[in-house]
C-alpha positions as CSV (number, residue, x, y, z in Angstrom):
1,X,-12.2,0.4,-39.7
2,X,-13.8,-3.0,-39.1
3,X,-10.4,-4.5,-38.4
4,X,-9.4,-1.8,-35.9
5,X,-12.8,-2.2,-34.1
6,X,-12.3,-6.0,-33.9
7,X,-8.8,-5.5,-32.5
8,X,-10.1,-3.1,-29.9
9,X,-12.8,-5.5,-28.8
10,X,-10.2,-8.3,-28.6
11,X,-8.0,-6.1,-26.5
12,X,-10.9,-5.3,-24.2
13,X,-11.8,-8.9,-23.8
14,X,-8.2,-9.7,-23.1
15,X,-8.1,-7.1,-20.4
16,X,-11.3,-8.5,-18.9
17,X,-9.9,-12.0,-18.9
18,X,-6.6,-10.8,-17.4
19,X,-8.5,-9.0,-14.6
20,X,-10.9,-11.9,-14.0
21,X,-8.0,-14.3,-13.6
22,X,-6.0,-11.9,-11.4
23,X,-9.1,-11.4,-9.2
24,X,-9.5,-15.2,-8.9
25,X,-5.8,-15.6,-7.9
26,X,-6.2,-12.8,-5.3
27,X,-9.3,-14.5,-3.9
28,X,-7.5,-17.8,-3.7
29,X,-4.5,-16.1,-2.0
30,X,-6.8,-14.5,0.6
31,X,-8.4,-17.9,1.3
32,X,-4.9,-19.4,1.8
33,X,-3.7,-16.5,3.9
34,X,-6.8,-16.9,6.2
35,X,-6.1,-20.6,6.6
36,X,-2.3,-20.7,6.8
37,X,-1.1,-17.1,7.2
38,X,0.8,-15.1,4.6
39,X,4.1,-16.8,5.2
40,X,2.5,-20.2,5.1
41,X,0.8,-19.5,1.7
42,X,2.5,-21.1,-1.4
43,X,2.2,-20.5,-5.1
44,X,1.4,-24.2,-5.6
45,X,-1.6,-24.0,-3.2
46,X,-2.9,-20.9,-4.7
47,X,-2.6,-22.3,-8.2
48,X,-4.4,-25.5,-7.2
49,X,-7.3,-23.4,-5.8
50,X,-7.9,-21.7,-9.1
51,X,-7.1,-24.6,-11.4
52,X,-3.8,-23.2,-12.8
53,X,-0.2,-24.3,-12.7
54,X,2.4,-22.5,-10.6
55,X,3.9,-20.8,-13.7
56,X,0.6,-19.3,-14.6
57,X,0.4,-17.6,-11.2
58,X,3.9,-16.2,-11.5
59,X,2.8,-14.5,-14.7
60,X,0.5,-12.3,-12.6
61,X,2.7,-12.1,-9.5
62,X,6.5,-12.6,-9.7
63,X,7.0,-13.3,-6.0
64,X,4.9,-14.8,-3.2
65,X,5.4,-11.6,-1.2
66,X,3.9,-9.5,-4.1
67,X,0.9,-11.8,-4.1
68,X,0.4,-11.5,-0.4
69,X,0.8,-7.7,-0.5
70,X,-1.8,-7.5,-3.3
71,X,-4.2,-9.5,-1.3
72,X,-3.7,-7.2,1.7
73,X,-4.1,-4.1,-0.5
74,X,-7.4,-5.5,-1.8
75,X,-8.6,-5.8,1.8
76,X,-7.5,-2.3,2.6
77,X,-9.1,-0.9,-0.6
78,X,-12.4,-2.8,0.3
79,X,-12.4,-1.3,3.8
80,X,-11.7,2.2,2.5
81,X,-14.5,1.8,0.0
82,X,-17.0,0.9,2.8
83,X,-15.7,3.7,4.9
84,X,-16.1,6.2,2.1
85,X,-19.7,5.1,1.6
86,X,-20.4,5.4,5.4
87,X,-18.8,8.9,5.5
88,X,-21.5,10.2,3.1
89,X,-24.0,9.9,5.9
90,X,-24.8,13.0,7.9
91,X,-24.3,11.9,11.6
92,X,-21.8,9.8,13.5
93,X,-24.5,7.2,14.4
94,X,-25.7,7.0,10.8
95,X,-22.1,6.5,9.5
96,X,-21.4,3.7,12.0
97,X,-24.7,2.1,11.2
98,X,-23.9,2.2,7.5
99,X,-20.4,0.8,8.0
100,X,-21.8,-2.1,10.1
101,X,-24.6,-2.7,7.5
102,X,-22.0,-2.9,4.7
103,X,-19.9,-5.4,6.6
104,X,-23.0,-7.6,7.4
105,X,-24.1,-7.4,3.8
106,X,-20.6,-8.5,2.7
107,X,-20.6,-11.5,5.1
108,X,-24.1,-12.5,3.9
109,X,-22.8,-12.5,0.3
110,X,-19.8,-14.7,1.4
111,X,-22.2,-17.1,3.1
112,X,-24.3,-17.3,-0.1
113,X,-21.2,-18.0,-2.2
114,X,-21.5,-14.8,-4.1
115,X,-18.2,-13.3,-2.9
116,X,-15.0,-14.5,-1.4
117,X,-13.7,-13.4,2.0
118,X,-10.9,-10.9,1.9
119,X,-7.5,-11.5,3.5
120,X,-7.3,-10.9,7.2
121,X,-4.7,-8.3,8.1
122,X,-3.1,-10.2,11.0
123,X,0.2,-10.7,9.1
124,X,0.6,-7.1,7.9
125,X,3.4,-6.2,10.3
126,X,5.3,-9.4,9.4
127,X,5.8,-8.3,5.7
128,X,9.2,-7.2,4.6
129,X,10.2,-3.7,3.5
130,X,9.5,-1.9,1.2
131,X,6.1,-3.6,1.0
132,X,5.5,-3.3,4.8
133,X,5.8,0.5,4.7
134,X,3.2,0.8,1.9
135,X,0.8,-1.6,3.6
136,X,1.1,0.0,7.0
137,X,0.4,3.4,5.4
138,X,-2.7,1.9,4.0
139,X,-3.7,0.6,7.4
140,X,-3.1,4.0,9.0
141,X,-5.4,5.5,6.4
142,X,-8.1,3.0,7.2
143,X,-7.8,3.9,10.9
144,X,-7.9,7.6,10.1
145,X,-11.1,7.4,8.0
146,X,-12.7,5.1,10.6
147,X,-12.0,7.8,13.2
148,X,-13.6,10.4,10.9
149,X,-16.9,8.6,11.2
150,X,-17.3,10.7,14.4
151,X,-16.3,13.9,12.6
152,X,-13.4,16.3,13.1
153,X,-12.2,16.9,16.6
154,X,-11.2,20.1,18.4
155,X,-9.6,18.8,21.6
156,X,-7.0,16.1,22.4
157,X,-9.6,14.3,24.6
158,X,-12.0,14.0,21.6
159,X,-9.2,12.7,19.4
160,X,-8.3,10.1,22.1
161,X,-11.9,9.0,22.5
162,X,-12.5,8.7,18.8
163,X,-9.3,6.7,18.4
164,X,-10.6,4.2,20.9
165,X,-14.0,4.1,19.2
166,X,-12.5,3.5,15.8
167,X,-10.3,0.7,17.1
168,X,-13.2,-1.1,18.9
169,X,-15.4,-0.7,15.8
170,X,-12.8,-2.1,13.4
171,X,-11.9,-5.0,15.7
172,X,-15.5,-6.0,16.2
173,X,-16.1,-6.2,12.5
174,X,-12.9,-8.2,12.1
175,X,-14.0,-10.6,14.9
176,X,-17.5,-11.0,13.4
177,X,-16.7,-13.8,10.9
178,X,-15.4,-16.0,13.8
179,X,-18.7,-16.1,15.7
180,X,-21.3,-15.3,13.0
181,X,-21.0,-18.9,11.9
182,X,-23.3,-19.8,14.8
183,X,-26.2,-17.9,13.2
184,X,-28.4,-18.8,10.3
185,X,-28.1,-16.3,7.4
186,X,-31.7,-15.3,7.8
187,X,-30.7,-14.1,11.3
188,X,-28.1,-11.7,10.0
189,X,-30.4,-8.7,10.1
190,X,-31.3,-9.4,13.7
191,X,-27.6,-9.8,14.6
192,X,-26.9,-6.4,12.9
193,X,-29.6,-4.7,14.8
194,X,-28.4,-6.1,18.2
195,X,-24.8,-5.2,17.4
196,X,-25.8,-1.7,16.6
197,X,-27.9,-1.5,19.8
198,X,-24.8,-2.1,21.9
199,X,-22.7,0.3,19.8
200,X,-25.4,3.0,20.1
201,X,-26.4,2.7,23.7
202,X,-23.8,0.6,25.5
203,X,-24.4,-1.9,28.3
204,X,-24.8,0.4,31.3
205,X,-28.2,0.3,33.1
206,X,-29.9,3.5,34.1
207,X,-28.0,5.5,36.7
208,X,-25.0,3.1,37.1
209,X,-21.5,4.5,37.2
210,X,-18.1,3.2,36.0
211,X,-16.4,2.2,39.3
212,X,-14.6,-1.0,38.6
213,X,-12.2,-2.6,41.1
214,X,-8.9,-3.9,39.6
215,X,-8.3,-7.5,40.6
216,X,-5.0,-9.0,41.7
217,X,-4.4,-11.7,39.2
218,X,-2.0,-14.5,40.0
219,X,0.9,-14.5,37.4
220,X,3.0,-17.3,39.1
221,X,4.2,-20.1,36.9
222,X,5.4,-23.6,38.0
223,X,8.2,-23.3,35.5
224,X,9.5,-19.7,35.5
225,X,11.7,-20.4,32.4
226,X,8.7,-21.6,30.4
227,X,6.7,-18.6,31.6
228,X,9.3,-16.3,30.2
229,X,9.1,-18.1,26.8
230,X,5.3,-17.7,26.8
231,X,5.4,-14.0,27.6
232,X,8.1,-13.3,25.0
233,X,6.3,-15.3,22.4
234,X,2.9,-13.6,23.2
235,X,4.4,-10.2,22.7
236,X,6.2,-11.1,19.4
237,X,3.2,-12.9,18.0
238,X,0.9,-10.0,18.8
239,X,3.3,-7.7,17.0
240,X,4.4,-9.8,14.1
241,X,1.8,-12.5,13.6
242,X,2.2,-16.2,13.9
243,X,4.6,-16.7,11.1
244,X,6.5,-13.5,11.7
245,X,7.4,-14.5,15.2
246,X,9.9,-17.2,14.5
247,X,11.5,-19.5,17.1
248,X,14.8,-17.7,16.4
249,X,13.3,-14.3,17.2
250,X,11.6,-15.5,20.3
251,X,14.9,-17.1,21.5
252,X,16.8,-13.9,20.6
253,X,14.3,-11.8,22.6
254,X,15.3,-13.8,25.7
255,X,19.0,-14.0,24.7
256,X,18.9,-17.8,24.7
257,X,19.5,-20.5,22.1
258,X,16.9,-22.3,20.0
259,X,17.8,-25.4,21.9
260,X,16.6,-23.8,25.1
261,X,13.2,-23.2,23.4
262,X,12.8,-26.9,22.6
263,X,13.7,-27.7,26.2
264,X,10.4,-26.1,27.3
265,X,8.2,-26.8,24.2
266,X,8.2,-29.5,21.5
267,X,7.2,-27.3,18.5
268,X,6.0,-23.8,17.6
269,X,2.4,-24.9,17.4
270,X,2.7,-26.1,21.0
271,X,4.0,-22.7,21.9
272,X,1.0,-20.9,20.4
273,X,-1.4,-23.2,22.0
274,X,0.3,-22.8,25.4
275,X,0.1,-19.0,24.9
276,X,-3.6,-19.2,24.2
277,X,-4.2,-21.4,27.2
278,X,-2.3,-19.0,29.4
279,X,-4.4,-16.1,28.0
280,X,-7.7,-17.8,28.4
281,X,-6.8,-18.9,31.9
282,X,-6.0,-15.3,32.7
283,X,-9.4,-14.2,31.4
284,X,-11.2,-17.0,33.3
285,X,-9.4,-16.1,36.5
286,X,-10.5,-12.4,36.2
287,X,-14.1,-13.6,35.7
288,X,-13.9,-16.0,38.7
289,X,-12.3,-13.4,41.0
290,X,-14.9,-10.7,40.0
291,X,-17.7,-13.2,40.9
292,X,-16.0,-14.1,44.2
293,X,-15.8,-10.4,45.1
294,X,-19.6,-10.1,44.7
295,X,-21.5,-6.9,44.1
296,X,-23.8,-6.1,41.2
297,X,-23.3,-8.0,38.0
298,X,-22.5,-4.6,36.3
299,X,-19.7,-4.2,38.9
300,X,-18.5,-7.8,38.3
301,X,-18.4,-7.4,34.5
302,X,-16.7,-4.0,34.6
303,X,-14.1,-5.1,37.1
304,X,-13.2,-8.2,35.1
305,X,-12.9,-6.2,31.8
306,X,-11.0,-3.3,33.4
307,X,-8.5,-5.7,35.0
308,X,-7.9,-7.4,31.6
309,X,-7.5,-4.0,29.9
310,X,-4.9,-3.1,32.6
311,X,-3.1,-6.3,31.8
312,X,-3.1,-5.5,28.1
313,X,-2.0,-1.8,28.5
314,X,0.7,-2.7,31.0
315,X,2.3,-5.4,28.7
316,X,3.5,-7.2,31.8
317,X,1.6,-10.3,30.8
318,X,-0.5,-9.6,27.7
319,X,-3.2,-11.8,26.2
320,X,-2.5,-13.4,22.9
321,X,-4.2,-11.8,20.0
322,X,-6.7,-13.9,18.0
323,X,-4.6,-12.9,14.9
324,X,-2.5,-16.0,15.6
325,X,-5.4,-18.3,14.9
326,X,-4.7,-18.2,11.1
327,X,-1.4,-19.9,11.6
328,X,-2.7,-22.9,13.6
329,X,-3.9,-26.3,12.1
330,X,-7.7,-26.4,11.7
331,X,-8.2,-28.8,14.7
332,X,-6.2,-26.7,17.1
333,X,-7.7,-23.5,15.8
334,X,-11.3,-24.8,16.3
335,X,-10.4,-25.9,19.8
336,X,-9.1,-22.4,20.7
337,X,-12.2,-20.7,19.2
338,X,-14.4,-23.1,21.3
339,X,-12.5,-22.1,24.5
340,X,-13.0,-18.4,23.5
341,X,-16.7,-19.1,23.1
342,X,-16.9,-20.7,26.5
343,X,-15.4,-17.6,28.1
344,X,-17.8,-15.4,26.1
345,X,-20.7,-17.5,27.4
346,X,-19.6,-16.7,30.9
347,X,-19.7,-13.0,30.1
348,X,-23.1,-13.6,28.6
349,X,-24.3,-15.1,31.9
350,X,-23.1,-12.1,33.9
351,X,-24.8,-9.8,31.4
352,X,-28.1,-11.7,31.7
353,X,-28.0,-11.6,35.5
354,X,-27.2,-7.9,35.3
355,X,-30.2,-7.4,33.0
356,X,-32.4,-9.2,35.6
357,X,-31.2,-6.8,38.4
358,X,-31.4,-3.8,36.1
359,X,-27.7,-2.8,36.4
360,X,-27.2,-3.7,32.7
361,X,-29.4,-2.6,29.8
362,X,-31.6,-5.3,28.1
363,X,-29.3,-6.4,25.3
364,X,-28.6,-9.6,23.4
365,X,-26.1,-11.1,25.9
366,X,-24.5,-13.6,23.5
367,X,-23.7,-10.9,21.0
368,X,-22.6,-8.3,23.6
369,X,-20.3,-10.9,25.1
370,X,-18.5,-11.5,21.8
371,X,-18.2,-7.7,21.4
372,X,-16.4,-7.6,24.8
373,X,-14.1,-10.4,23.7
374,X,-13.1,-8.3,20.7
375,X,-12.6,-5.3,22.8
376,X,-10.2,-6.9,25.4
377,X,-8.4,-9.0,22.8
378,X,-7.5,-6.0,20.7
379,X,-6.5,-3.7,23.5
380,X,-2.8,-4.8,23.2
381,X,-2.6,-2.8,20.0
382,X,-3.6,0.4,21.9
383,X,-0.9,0.2,24.5
384,X,1.0,3.2,23.1
385,X,-2.3,5.2,23.0
386,X,-2.9,4.2,26.6
387,X,0.6,5.3,27.6
388,X,-0.2,8.9,26.7
389,X,-2.6,9.3,29.7
390,X,-3.1,8.0,33.2
391,X,-3.8,4.2,33.1
392,X,-7.1,4.6,34.9
393,X,-8.3,7.1,32.3
394,X,-7.1,5.0,29.4
395,X,-9.0,1.9,30.8
396,X,-12.2,4.0,31.4
397,X,-12.1,5.6,28.0
398,X,-11.4,2.4,26.0
399,X,-14.1,0.5,27.9
400,X,-16.6,3.3,27.6
401,X,-16.9,2.4,23.9
402,X,-19.1,-0.6,24.8
403,X,-20.1,0.0,28.4
404,X,-21.6,3.5,27.5
405,X,-21.7,3.2,23.7
406,X,-19.8,4.7,20.8
407,X,-21.6,8.1,21.0
408,X,-21.4,8.9,24.7
409,X,-19.2,12.0,25.3
410,X,-18.7,11.9,29.0
411,X,-15.0,10.9,28.6
412,X,-14.2,14.2,26.8
413,X,-15.1,16.3,29.8
């Protein structure tokens, strides 16, 4: 009996060691994916991060693709766990509040070194079958449960609105780690409260209506051939991620050779940077035009955002998703984040001026501006949703999630 008990204990210890080592490898893989993308991750790099040799890593995961998929599945499982906890609350606002709190608590643990960040999901669509089908099914379940935070729906309008709400909530929690680094950890509670204030009550001042004016953006390009490359690349990178959108795929999209690509751009990183610059220039142009048109700062803000949502939903000249950031070298990535922050600060200035004139509610303008950046950046993924209704309604419904809050039902009427 003593021998069998010892064997059982040894077996349990072995299982614990196996799980601990596997978890460490998954954490290292997530770190590598977030820095280099899933396709840029290597067994050798992951092994180095956990102090193992490459052969030891292959004992747990036979192929790099299996390791990346396991890291993504860990992220999906973590999100589902948080959503299940939030769904135990009794009202939509309490559920959203719980989900936001769980995300903030997780980020605080990461900042304290008590937990590792999980893998961002930007490369999900770039994975190969059959892994891709399984992972996308997991993502659809995350989206479905997020939508359930607002409860069951009885009409198509309610389902449409809750889809927009779910998307904006998820994208804001994904964007959080990018800008939260500007805050001290002891300010996280305050950040959480200000986030939730915008989610709950929106930006609209008392008595203001949603009446934006769509702006006529200038899409001309000095080099038309180069412009075509930028647009094709933006669409593919948005859909497949940085690594998934290869130079060959971009060239094939335009029915030209790879040599034509290198006639316009020196390297793929140059292409991504050029796409980001074009996107940021588009946003800055919308902001400048809305200021030039005048009117209340609420009108200026809503006109700029509505115009950019129209751009995203139309696909004629979409903005590059921030999901491509993980594929860039650290220096270039930081430069793009800094440009994004400058644009956000301009939004913050408009919000503060709107607060002064009472067309916008008193909110934390810096936080609200980052929330708007997440909203307009992610809208590309909702273009099929937007295509099921008149464009004007799609823009108003999607924007209402932050301009009127996540619990305002005027768009279901």
